C-alpha positions as CSV (number, residue, x, y, z in Angstrom):
1,M,0.0,-0.2,0.0
2,T,1.4,3.6,-1.4
3,M,1.1,5.8,1.7
4,R,2.1,9.4,1.0
5,A,1.7,9.7,4.6
6,K,4.7,11.7,6.4
7,K,4.9,10.4,9.5
8,R,5.6,14.0,10.8
9,I,6.5,13.7,14.4
10,I,4.5,16.3,15.8
11,G,6.0,16.4,19.2
12,V,6.9,14.4,22.2
13,F,6.8,16.4,25.5
14,G,8.3,15.2,28.6
15,A,9.9,12.0,29.4
16,I,7.5,8.9,29.6
17,A,8.1,7.3,32.9
18,L,6.8,4.1,33.4
19,L,5.4,3.4,37.5
20,L,6.7,0.5,38.8
21,G,4.0,0.9,41.7
22,I,0.2,-0.4,41.3
23,F,-2.4,2.8,40.1
24,T,-5.4,3.1,42.3
25,G,-8.2,4.7,41.5
26,T,-8.0,7.0,38.2
27,A,-4.7,7.2,36.6
28,R,-4.2,10.5,36.6
29,A,-0.8,11.8,37.2
30,Q,-1.0,14.7,39.3
31,Q,2.4,14.6,41.6
32,Q,3.5,12.9,37.9
33,T,5.2,14.4,34.4
34,S,3.7,12.2,32.8
35,L,0.8,9.5,32.6
36,A,2.1,5.4,32.8
37,V,0.4,2.7,33.8
38,D,1.8,-0.7,34.9
39,I,-0.3,-3.0,32.9
40,Q,1.7,-6.3,34.2
41,G,0.9,-5.5,37.9
42,P,-1.7,-7.4,39.7
43,G,-4.6,-4.5,39.7
44,Q,-5.8,-2.1,36.9
45,A,-6.8,1.0,36.5
46,K,-8.8,3.0,34.1
47,M,-7.4,5.8,32.7
48,N,-10.1,8.4,31.8
49,L,-9.7,9.5,27.4
50,V,-11.9,12.0,25.6
51,M,-11.9,12.0,21.8
52,A,-13.0,15.7,20.8
53,R,-15.0,16.1,17.8
54,P,-13.0,16.4,14.6
55,F,-11.7,19.4,13.5
56,A,-12.5,19.2,9.5
57,G,-14.0,21.3,6.7
58,G,-17.2,20.3,4.9
59,G,-15.1,18.3,2.3
60,Q,-13.4,16.3,5.1
61,L,-16.5,15.5,7.3
62,S,-17.4,12.2,6.2
63,P,-13.6,11.1,6.6
64,A,-12.9,12.4,9.6
65,D,-16.0,10.8,11.0
66,K,-14.7,7.4,9.4
67,L,-11.5,7.5,11.2
68,Q,-13.0,8.9,14.8
69,D,-15.2,5.8,15.0
70,L,-12.2,3.5,13.8
71,I,-9.8,4.7,16.6
72,N,-12.7,4.3,18.7
73,K,-13.1,0.7,18.1
74,D,-9.4,0.3,18.9
75,L,-9.3,1.8,21.7
76,Q,-11.9,-0.5,23.1
77,F,-9.6,-3.4,23.3
78,L,-7.3,-1.4,25.7
79,P,-9.2,-2.1,28.9
80,F,-7.1,0.9,30.9
81,L,-8.8,3.1,29.0
82,Q,-12.6,4.1,30.0
83,L,-13.4,6.2,26.7
84,V,-16.2,9.5,27.9
85,P,-18.3,11.1,25.5
86,P,-17.1,14.7,24.8
87,S,-20.7,16.0,25.9
88,N,-20.5,15.0,29.4
89,I,-16.9,17.5,29.8
90,P,-18.2,21.7,29.2
91,G,-14.1,21.9,28.0
92,Q,-13.6,25.0,25.8
93,I,-11.7,23.5,22.6
94,G,-11.0,26.4,19.9
95,G,-8.5,24.2,17.7
96,P,-6.6,21.0,17.8
97,T,-3.9,22.3,19.4
98,A,-2.8,23.1,23.0
99,D,-2.9,26.8,22.8
100,Q,-6.3,26.4,21.8
101,I,-8.1,23.9,24.3
102,D,-8.8,25.2,27.8
103,F,-7.7,22.4,30.0
104,K,-9.5,22.8,33.3
105,P,-12.9,21.2,32.7
106,F,-11.2,18.3,31.6
107,S,-8.8,18.3,34.4
108,M,-11.7,18.9,37.0
109,G,-13.9,16.3,35.1
110,K,-10.8,14.0,35.7
111,I,-10.2,13.5,32.6
112,D,-6.4,12.0,31.8
113,V,-6.4,11.8,28.1
114,L,-7.5,14.2,25.4
115,V,-7.5,13.6,21.8
116,T,-8.0,15.6,18.9
117,A,-8.1,15.5,14.9
118,Q,-7.6,18.1,12.4
119,W,-8.1,17.7,8.9
120,T,-6.9,20.1,6.4
121,P,-7.2,20.0,2.3
122,G,-5.1,17.8,0.5
123,G,-4.7,15.3,-1.7
124,N,-7.0,12.5,-2.3
125,L,-9.4,12.4,1.6
126,G,-7.0,15.3,2.6
127,N,-4.4,15.3,5.6
128,V,-4.7,14.6,9.2
129,E,-3.3,15.5,12.3
130,L,-3.9,13.3,15.2
131,R,-2.9,14.4,19.0
132,A,-3.1,13.0,22.4
133,F,-2.8,15.5,25.2
134,E,-2.4,14.5,29.0
135,V,-4.5,16.7,30.8
136,Y,-2.6,17.3,33.7
137,T,0.3,18.4,32.0
138,Q,-1.1,19.8,28.6
139,K,1.7,18.0,26.7
140,V,1.7,16.0,23.5
141,L,2.3,12.0,24.2
142,V,1.8,11.4,20.8
143,G,1.4,13.3,17.5
144,K,1.1,11.7,14.1
145,G,0.7,13.2,11.1
146,Y,-0.6,12.0,7.5
147,D,-1.0,13.7,4.1
148,S,-3.1,12.7,1.2
149,V,-5.1,10.4,3.0
150,T,-7.1,7.6,1.2
151,D,-10.2,5.1,2.3
152,A,-8.2,2.4,2.4
153,Q,-5.3,3.5,4.4
154,L,-7.7,5.1,7.3
155,P,-7.7,1.6,9.3
156,D,-3.9,1.3,9.3
157,I,-3.7,5.3,10.3
158,A,-6.5,4.5,13.3
159,D,-4.4,1.0,14.6
160,R,-0.7,3.3,14.2
161,F,-2.2,6.1,16.0
162,C,-3.6,3.5,18.8
163,M,-0.7,1.6,19.0
164,E,1.8,4.9,19.4
165,L,-0.6,5.8,22.2
166,M,-0.7,2.2,24.1
167,M,3.5,2.8,23.5
168,A,3.4,6.2,25.3
169,L,0.9,4.9,27.9
170,T,2.2,1.0,29.2
171,G,5.5,1.1,27.2
172,Q,3.8,-1.9,25.0
173,G,2.3,-1.0,21.6
174,G,2.7,-4.5,19.7
175,F,-1.0,-5.6,20.3
176,F,-2.6,-3.9,16.8
177,N,0.4,-5.5,14.2
178,S,0.7,-9.0,15.8
179,Q,-1.5,-11.2,14.3
180,I,-3.4,-14.6,15.5
181,A,-3.9,-17.9,14.0
182,F,-7.0,-19.7,14.2
183,V,-9.6,-22.7,12.5
184,K,-12.6,-21.7,10.7
185,P,-15.0,-24.1,9.0
186,S,-14.5,-24.4,5.5
187,S,-16.8,-26.1,2.6
188,G,-18.5,-29.8,3.4
189,K,-16.6,-30.9,6.9
190,G,-13.4,-29.5,6.4
191,S,-11.6,-26.8,8.2
192,D,-8.8,-24.6,7.4
193,I,-6.3,-22.1,8.7
194,W,-6.6,-18.2,8.6
195,T,-4.6,-15.4,10.1
196,V,-6.2,-12.2,11.4
197,R,-5.1,-9.2,13.8
198,P,-6.6,-8.4,17.2
199,T,-8.7,-5.7,15.9
200,G,-10.4,-7.9,13.3
201,R,-7.8,-6.5,10.3
202,G,-6.0,-8.4,8.0
203,L,-8.2,-12.1,7.6
204,T,-6.2,-13.8,5.5
205,R,-6.7,-18.0,4.9
206,V,-3.7,-19.5,5.0
207,T,-4.8,-23.2,3.7
208,S,-7.3,-24.5,1.5
209,Y,-8.2,-28.1,2.1
210,N,-12.1,-28.0,2.0
211,D,-13.1,-31.6,1.8
212,L,-9.8,-33.1,1.9
213,G,-9.4,-32.5,5.7
214,M,-9.2,-30.6,8.7
215,A,-6.5,-28.4,9.6
216,V,-6.8,-27.5,13.0
217,S,-4.2,-26.6,16.6
218,P,-2.7,-24.2,14.8
219,G,0.7,-22.6,16.2
220,W,3.1,-19.5,14.9
221,S,7.0,-20.3,14.7
222,Y,9.0,-17.7,17.3
223,D,10.0,-15.6,14.4
224,G,6.8,-15.3,12.7
225,R,7.8,-17.0,9.6
226,R,5.8,-20.6,9.8
227,I,2.5,-21.9,11.0
228,C,2.6,-26.1,12.2
229,F,-0.7,-27.5,12.3
230,T,-2.4,-31.2,12.1
231,L,-3.9,-32.3,8.9
232,I,-6.7,-34.5,9.8
233,G,-7.1,-36.8,6.6
234,S,-9.7,-39.8,6.3
235,R,-7.5,-42.3,7.7
236,S,-4.7,-40.5,9.5
237,H,-3.1,-37.8,11.2
238,Y,-0.2,-35.6,9.5
239,L,1.8,-32.6,10.0
240,G,1.3,-29.6,7.8
241,V,4.0,-26.4,8.3
242,W,3.0,-23.5,6.2
243,S,6.4,-21.0,5.5
244,G,4.4,-17.9,4.2
245,G,3.3,-18.2,0.8
246,G,1.7,-21.0,-0.9
247,K,0.8,-24.4,0.1
248,P,1.9,-25.9,2.8
249,Q,4.8,-28.6,3.0
250,V,2.2,-32.4,4.8
251,Y,4.2,-34.8,6.5
252,T,3.8,-38.2,7.3
253,L,4.5,-39.6,10.4
254,P,5.0,-43.4,12.1
255,T,1.7,-42.9,13.7
256,T,-2.0,-42.3,13.0
257,N,-1.9,-39.2,15.4
258,V,-0.3,-36.6,15.7
259,V,-1.7,-34.1,18.0
260,S,-1.0,-30.0,19.0
261,P,2.6,-29.7,17.5
262,R,4.0,-26.2,18.7
263,F,7.5,-24.9,17.9
264,L,10.1,-24.3,20.1
265,P,12.2,-20.8,20.1
266,D,15.1,-22.4,18.4
267,G,12.7,-23.6,15.5
268,Q,12.3,-27.0,16.7
269,V,8.4,-29.2,16.7
270,A,7.1,-30.3,19.7
271,V,4.6,-32.6,18.8
272,S,2.6,-35.5,20.9
273,L,2.7,-38.7,18.9
274,A,1.3,-42.1,19.5
275,L,4.4,-44.2,18.9
276,H,4.0,-46.8,21.8
277,G,0.2,-47.5,22.0
278,K,0.0,-44.2,23.9
279,A,0.3,-40.6,23.3
280,D,3.7,-38.7,24.5
281,I,5.4,-35.6,23.4
282,Y,8.7,-36.1,21.0
283,L,10.9,-33.4,19.4
284,L,11.1,-33.7,15.6
285,N,14.2,-33.3,13.7
286,S,15.0,-31.5,10.9
287,A,13.2,-33.6,8.7
288,Y,10.1,-34.2,10.9
289,Q,10.5,-37.1,11.9
290,P,10.3,-38.3,15.8
291,G,13.2,-37.7,17.7
292,R,13.7,-38.0,21.6
293,A,10.8,-38.0,24.0
294,I,10.3,-34.8,26.1
295,A,7.3,-35.9,28.2
296,S,6.7,-39.8,28.3
297,G,5.1,-40.4,31.7
298,P,2.3,-43.3,33.0
299,G,-0.7,-41.4,31.5
300,I,-1.3,-39.6,28.0
301,D,1.0,-36.6,27.6
302,V,-0.5,-34.1,25.0
303,S,-0.4,-29.6,24.3
304,P,3.1,-28.7,25.0
305,T,3.8,-24.7,25.7
306,F,6.7,-23.0,25.4
307,D,8.2,-19.8,27.7
308,A,10.3,-17.5,25.2
309,S,13.6,-19.2,26.5
310,G,12.4,-22.8,25.1
311,R,13.5,-24.7,28.4
312,L,10.0,-24.5,30.3
313,M,7.5,-26.3,29.1
314,A,3.8,-26.7,30.4
315,Y,1.5,-29.8,29.0
316,V,-1.5,-31.6,29.9
317,S,-1.0,-35.2,31.0
318,D,-4.0,-37.6,32.3
319,E,-1.1,-39.6,34.8
320,T,-3.6,-39.0,37.6
321,G,-7.0,-40.2,36.5
322,S,-8.2,-37.1,34.7
323,P,-6.5,-34.4,32.6
324,N,-4.2,-31.3,34.8
325,I,-1.2,-29.2,33.8
326,Y,1.7,-30.3,34.2
327,L,5.3,-28.1,34.2
328,K,8.5,-29.6,33.3
329,D,12.3,-28.3,32.4
330,V,13.1,-29.8,28.7
331,A,16.5,-30.3,29.5
332,G,15.5,-33.2,31.6
333,G,14.1,-33.6,35.4
334,S,11.0,-34.5,37.0
335,S,7.7,-32.7,36.0
336,R,5.8,-30.7,38.3
337,R,2.1,-30.3,38.8
338,L,0.6,-27.4,38.1
339,T,-3.5,-28.0,39.2
340,S,-4.9,-29.5,41.9
341,S,-8.3,-30.7,41.1
342,G,-10.7,-31.0,38.3
343,Y,-10.5,-31.1,34.5
344,N,-8.2,-29.0,33.2
345,T,-6.7,-28.4,29.0
346,N,-5.3,-26.3,26.9
347,P,-2.2,-24.5,28.4
348,S,-0.5,-21.5,27.1
349,M,2.7,-20.3,28.7
350,S,3.1,-16.9,28.8
351,P,6.3,-15.3,26.9
352,D,8.1,-14.5,30.3
353,G,7.3,-18.1,31.6
354,K,5.7,-16.4,34.9
355,L,1.8,-17.9,33.9
356,V,0.1,-20.6,32.5
357,A,-3.5,-20.4,31.2
358,F,-5.6,-22.9,30.5
359,T,-9.2,-24.1,30.8
360,K,-10.9,-26.1,33.3
361,Q,-14.3,-27.8,33.5
362,L,-16.9,-26.1,35.5
363,G,-20.5,-27.4,35.6
364,G,-20.2,-28.5,32.4
365,A,-18.3,-25.5,30.7
366,Q,-14.7,-24.9,30.2
367,K,-13.1,-21.7,31.1
368,V,-10.0,-19.6,31.3
369,F,-7.6,-19.7,34.2
370,V,-4.4,-18.4,35.0
371,H,-2.1,-20.1,36.9
372,D,0.6,-18.0,38.8
373,L,4.4,-20.1,38.6
374,T,5.3,-18.0,41.0
375,T,2.9,-18.1,43.8
376,G,1.2,-21.3,42.6
377,Q,-2.2,-19.1,43.0
378,E,-5.1,-19.5,40.4
379,T,-7.2,-16.9,39.0
380,Q,-10.2,-17.6,36.8
381,V,-10.3,-14.5,34.4
382,T,-14.0,-15.8,32.1
383,S,-17.4,-16.5,33.1
384,G,-20.5,-16.1,32.2
385,G,-22.0,-18.5,29.5
386,G,-20.9,-20.5,27.1
387,S,-17.8,-22.3,27.0
388,D,-14.5,-20.7,27.0
389,E,-11.6,-22.6,25.3
390,N,-8.1,-22.5,23.8
391,P,-6.8,-19.5,25.3
392,S,-3.1,-18.6,24.0
393,F,-0.8,-15.1,25.4
394,S,0.1,-11.9,23.1
395,P,3.6,-11.5,23.4
396,D,3.8,-9.2,25.6
397,G,2.1,-11.4,27.9
398,Y,-1.0,-9.2,28.6
399,F,-3.5,-10.2,26.5
400,I,-5.0,-13.7,26.2
401,V,-7.2,-15.0,23.0
402,F,-9.6,-17.2,23.2
403,S,-12.6,-19.1,21.9
404,S,-16.2,-19.3,23.5
405,T,-19.7,-20.2,22.2
406,R,-20.8,-17.1,24.5
407,S,-23.0,-16.0,21.7
408,G,-24.2,-19.0,20.1
409,Q,-21.3,-19.7,18.0
410,K,-17.9,-20.2,18.7
411,K,-16.2,-16.8,17.8
412,L,-12.5,-15.6,19.3
413,Y,-12.3,-12.7,22.2
414,V,-9.7,-10.8,24.0
415,T,-9.2,-10.3,27.9
416,T,-6.3,-9.5,29.8
417,R,-4.4,-11.8,32.6
418,Q,-6.5,-9.6,34.8
419,G,-9.7,-10.9,33.5
420,T,-11.4,-7.6,31.8
421,T,-14.5,-7.7,30.2
422,P,-13.7,-9.9,27.1
423,V,-14.1,-8.1,23.3
424,M,-15.3,-10.4,20.3
425,I,-12.5,-10.1,17.3
426,P,-14.2,-9.5,14.1
427,T,-13.3,-12.9,12.1
428,G,-16.4,-13.1,9.4
429,D,-19.1,-15.2,8.8
430,G,-18.5,-18.6,10.4
431,A,-17.3,-20.1,13.6
432,A,-13.9,-19.5,14.8
433,Q,-11.9,-21.5,17.0
434,M,-8.5,-22.9,18.4
435,P,-6.5,-19.3,18.1
436,F,-2.8,-18.9,18.5
437,W,-1.3,-15.9,19.0
438,G,1.9,-15.3,16.9
439,P,5.1,-12.8,17.8
440,L,5.2,-9.5,17.0
441,P,6.4,-9.1,13.1
442,K,10.3,-8.6,13.1
């Protein structure tokens, strides 16, 4: 996409100091030089944000309103921001810059961030400048300008601005340009792998098996260049590996069961194979054939997941009679049971190796829990109607994507490690399930 939009940094005033403590109440920095929030902390504060009506001439009113709507939808994915209607604050905004704004009513209304947009005539739809002000200091947190904007560029402009704002406030901004692999039904009885950004943009079909098989359980490589998956044929399971563009490679393994393949950070693949009468977890060699077993207990071992170092592996075993989550050092040693009771499946380890998300059966439905490896504490992060399955951590370890039947049909939702209200990811018609969050683009 040709974007003649010059990324003009309008200005960033003041250093963005990340607070090490936990925010309480609103996240107003009345004694700070700038706003910040610790999204990795145990609590979750909310910053109040107002988007002012865009400043636009008659020719830019329609694209201005469209861009504002796109930004508002993006910001709804950020649970630490509370969107406040501008009509709630009797503020005086004479223009988009700080010298044209009376910040006092916004400060009295406990607003933390004020966003303005200014459109001016230019090529295509015109030019736009976006600013996010910290109300208390009246300084610019983020400023971006784009020239000769086209209608097709508006979603990307919204994503980029929100990414910059999240980065300024939290030190993390990769949410908006990361990708999630997931499974959608195809024609007939088949299913295929798709990818999508967390906001629902960039929906792309990866495989096209249709009636020839069911592609399930996708897993990204740590460099974001490959996706491994299980291909269920009419008589056997196969290992599929997609390397970006073209058809995936399909590998036959010496077993009819190939379950939950996952990449390690070094590029190896771990997968559950029934080579000796029951399922154990094996590392595959460079030809995608079985090597050594890395989990081979008395029970069925499936669903490996790794931290970013590749040293720690969580997985599922039913060696005590029902499925539970276990932890093991890949280099060797004994396993440690993490869950103490119930029916527990679908583990996902956070990249920093501190948390494991998983599903627990409660009253006939699955719910997502998070296990803290340091404290041993389990926290339920999803509730309500429907069944919630297949959680997967985002690259920053803050967000969690999962599939749920809460709307009647399986769809993808995003929550956080603190269990904030889930937001649905648009994935088009049909069901969406088995999500796996990929790494940030290099």
